[in-house]
C-alpha positions in Angstrom: 0.0 0.1 0.0 1.3 3.4 -0.8 1.9 5.9 1.8 -0.8 8.6 2.5 1.2 11.4 1.1 1.7 9.6 -2.2 -2.0 8.8 -2.2 -3.0 12.6 -1.6 -0.7 13.5 -4.5 -2.3 10.9 -6.8 -5.7 12.3 -5.6 -4.7 15.8 -6.5 -3.5 14.5 -10.0 -7.0 13.0 -10.7 -8.9 15.9 -9.3 -6.9 18.4 -11.4 -7.5 16.1 -14.6 -11.3 16.5 -13.9 -10.9 20.3 -13.3 -8.9 20.7 -16.4 -10.9 18.3 -18.6 -7.6 16.8 -19.5 -9.4 13.9 -21.3 -7.8 11.4 -18.9 -10.1 8.4 -18.4 -10.2 8.5 -14.6 -11.5 5.0 -14.0 -8.8 3.6 -16.2 -6.1 5.6 -14.3 -7.5 4.6 -10.8 -7.7 0.8 -11.7 -3.8 1.0 -11.7 -4.0 0.9 -7.9 -4.8 -1.8 -5.3 -8.3 -2.0 -4.1 -7.4 -0.5 -0.6 -5.7 2.4 -2.3 -8.7 3.0 -4.5 -10.9 3.1 -1.4 -8.3 5.5 0.4 -8.4 7.8 -2.8 -12.2 7.9 -2.8 -12.2 8.8 0.8 -9.8 11.6 0.3 -11.8 12.9 -2.6 -15.0 13.0 -0.5 -13.5 14.4 2.7 -11.3 17.1 0.9 -13.4 18.0 -2.3 -17.0 17.0 -1.5 -20.1 18.4 -3.1 -20.6 18.2 -6.7 -17.0 17.6 -7.9 -16.7 14.5 -5.5 -20.0 13.4 -7.2 -18.4 13.8 -10.5 -15.3 11.8 -9.6 -17.7 9.0 -8.4 -19.6 9.1 -11.6 -16.4 8.8 -13.3 -15.5 5.6 -11.3 -19.0 4.3 -11.4 -18.2 0.9 -12.7 -15.8 0.5 -9.6 -18.6 1.7 -7.2 -21.2 -0.3 -8.8 -19.3 -3.4 -7.4 -19.2 -1.9 -3.7 -21.4 -3.1 -0.9 -22.0 -1.5 2.4 -18.8 -3.0 3.7 -16.7 -1.3 1.1 -18.4 2.1 1.9 -17.5 1.4 5.7 -13.9 1.0 4.7 -14.1 4.2 2.7 -15.5 6.2 5.7 -12.9 4.5 8.0 -10.1 5.8 5.9 -11.2 9.2 6.2 -8.8 11.2 8.7 -9.3 14.8 7.9 -13.0 15.6 7.8 -15.1 12.6 8.1 -18.5 14.6 8.7 -17.9 16.4 5.4 -17.0 13.1 3.7 -20.0 11.5 4.9 -22.2 14.3 3.8 -20.7 14.0 0.3 -21.7 10.3 0.2 -25.2 10.9 1.4 -25.7 13.8 -1.1 -24.2 11.7 -3.9 -26.7 8.9 -3.1 -29.4 11.4 -3.0 -28.7 13.5 -6.1 -27.6 10.7 -8.2 -29.3 7.6 -7.4 -32.8 9.0 -6.0 -32.5 7.3 -2.7 -30.4 7.0 0.4 -30.0 3.3 1.2 -30.8 2.6 4.8 -27.3 0.9 5.0 -25.8 4.4 4.3 -28.2 6.2 6.8 -27.1 3.6 9.4 -23.4 4.1 8.5 -23.7 7.8 8.9 -25.6 7.3 12.2 -28.1 10.0 10.9 -31.7 10.5 11.7 -34.5 10.8 9.1 -34.5 14.7 9.5 -31.3 14.9 7.5 -32.7 12.8 4.9 -35.8 15.0 4.8 -33.4 18.1 4.3 -32.0 16.3 1.1 -35.4 15.4 -0.1 -36.5 19.0 0.0 -33.4 20.3 -1.9 -33.8 18.5 -5.2 -34.7 21.2 -7.7 -34.7 21.9 -11.4 -31.3 23.5 -11.2 -29.7 20.5 -9.5 -31.3 18.2 -12.2 -29.8 20.3 -15.0 -26.5 20.5 -13.3 -26.5 16.6 -13.1 -27.3 16.4 -16.6 -24.3 18.6 -17.6 -22.1 16.2 -15.6 -23.6 13.2 -17.3 -23.1 14.7 -20.7 -19.7 16.0 -20.2 -18.6 12.5 -19.0 -20.6 10.8 -21.9 -23.0 8.6 -20.0 -25.3 6.7 -22.1 -29.0 6.2 -21.0 -28.1 2.7 -19.8 -25.3 4.3 -17.6 -27.7 6.8 -16.3 -30.3 4.2 -15.4 -27.6 1.9 -13.8 -26.6 4.9 -11.7 -30.1 5.9 -10.7 -30.7 2.4 -9.6 -27.5 1.7 -7.8 -27.7 0.8 -4.0 -25.4 -0.9 -1.7 
């Protein structure tokens, strides 16, 4: 396993590639690393970047996360050392905005109550849906990819 500083540099490189639209296939790049390293990189993205850019990262590597179950997400959360609440919020908002549901397993992992989920349910709006479509189009998601993403649960 690579050292934490090296994984941070890899994470920065991957995120800069997304920011600068370098045409790098993020999923191909991240598959070069061991599974534990991939989970650590995901944790770093979620807790350091958060929000829409972390969602875009997860969508880039959707075929990897489609393989993940709740135990994998627990490992990702456990790998977070900098800002676990922000990282957890990023996970919850990803599931809400891109899969149309927050699985009970994620709710239990986050140790949150339904009032937080109600907040997310009240925040979906036309502009968020338009923004999601911009991300999907930029990444080149097919209708099949979108459907699979919308139906993903762990």
